[in-house]
C-alpha positions in Angstrom: -27.7 -28.1 62.4 -26.8 -30.5 65.9 -29.8 -32.5 67.1 -28.5 -31.0 70.9 -28.7 -27.6 68.9 -32.3 -27.7 68.4 -34.6 -25.6 70.8 -37.9 -26.5 71.0 -41.2 -24.4 71.4 -44.4 -24.8 72.8 -45.9 -23.1 69.6 -45.0 -22.2 66.4 -46.4 -20.1 64.2 -45.8 -20.4 60.4 -46.5 -16.5 58.9 -46.3 -13.4 60.0 -48.5 -11.3 58.9 -51.4 -9.2 61.4 -53.5 -12.7 62.5 -49.6 -14.6 63.1 -48.2 -11.4 64.7 -51.4 -11.2 66.6 -51.3 -14.8 67.4 -47.6 -15.0 68.5 -48.1 -11.7 70.8 -50.9 -13.1 73.1 -49.4 -16.9 73.1 -46.2 -14.4 74.7 -48.2 -12.8 76.9 -49.7 -15.8 78.3 -46.0 -16.5 79.0 -46.0 -19.3 75.8 -42.6 -20.0 74.1 -43.2 -18.9 70.6 -41.4 -19.1 67.7 -43.0 -17.2 63.8 -41.4 -18.0 61.2 -41.9 -15.8 58.5 -40.8 -17.3 54.4 -40.3 -13.4 53.6 -37.3 -11.1 54.1 -39.7 -8.0 54.8 -42.7 -8.7 57.2 -45.4 -7.0 54.8 -43.5 -7.2 51.3 -45.2 -6.8 49.0 -48.5 -6.1 50.6 -51.6 -9.1 50.1 -54.6 -7.4 50.5 -56.3 -3.3 49.7 -54.8 -1.7 53.1 -58.1 -1.3 54.4 -57.2 -2.0 58.4 -60.4 -1.7 61.2 -60.3 0.5 63.8 -62.3 -1.6 67.0 -65.4 0.3 66.3 -65.9 -1.4 63.0 -64.5 -5.0 65.1 -67.5 -4.5 67.6 -69.9 -4.0 64.7 -69.3 -7.0 62.8 -68.4 -9.4 65.3 -70.7 -10.0 68.7 -69.4 -10.8 71.8 -66.6 -8.8 71.6 -67.1 -6.8 74.7 -64.6 -8.5 76.8 -61.9 -9.6 75.2 -59.3 -6.3 76.9 -56.5 -8.3 74.8 -58.7 -7.5 71.9 -59.6 -4.0 72.6 -55.4 -3.5 73.4 -54.4 -4.8 70.4 -56.0 -2.5 68.0 -55.5 0.6 69.1 -52.8 1.4 66.5 -50.2 4.5 67.3 -51.6 7.5 64.6 -48.0 7.0 62.2 -49.4 4.1 60.3 -52.4 5.5 59.7 -52.5 7.5 56.0 -56.2 7.9 55.8 -59.9 7.2 58.5 -62.0 5.3 55.8 -65.8 6.3 57.2 -67.1 5.0 53.8 -66.6 2.8 51.1 -67.4 1.7 47.5 -67.1 -1.4 45.6 -67.5 -2.2 42.1 -68.7 -5.3 40.7 -67.5 -6.4 36.5 -71.7 -5.3 36.4 -71.2 -2.7 37.2 -73.5 -3.1 39.5 -71.7 -0.2 42.9 -72.6 -1.1 46.7 -72.4 1.9 49.2 -71.4 1.4 53.2 -69.9 2.5 55.7 -67.4 1.8 57.8 -64.7 2.8 61.1 -61.4 2.2 59.6 -58.4 3.5 58.0 -55.4 3.1 55.0 -52.3 2.3 55.9 -49.2 1.1 54.3 -48.8 -2.9 55.0 -45.2 -2.5 55.3 -44.5 -0.4 58.3 -48.6 -2.0 60.0 -46.8 -5.4 59.5 -43.6 -4.4 60.9 -44.8 -3.0 63.7 -47.5 -5.7 64.3 -44.3 -8.0 64.5 -42.2 -5.9 66.6 
């Protein structure tokens, strides 16, 4: 590419996963010229986690001092079409055989659809 064809951006974000997509969206809403780069041809494929996605209640319960961040609250309002199952509790089993049970406010989602939604 010739130098005169290069378009400069204020911010370049590497990775179109949930954190990169949230960062790009927030910056763009504030009028920042953002370019998000993803190495995979399909965002969210292959899945990089267990596909347990927290609802806002879980986020606020885990991280204090978020109540005044309305933009973040809005970001966690996901459409029902992304939610495969509501998750209200979880059991984690360690290799030692010990198990932990805890309540949570989350949902199971298909990462391919979830990440694609975040990048739209």
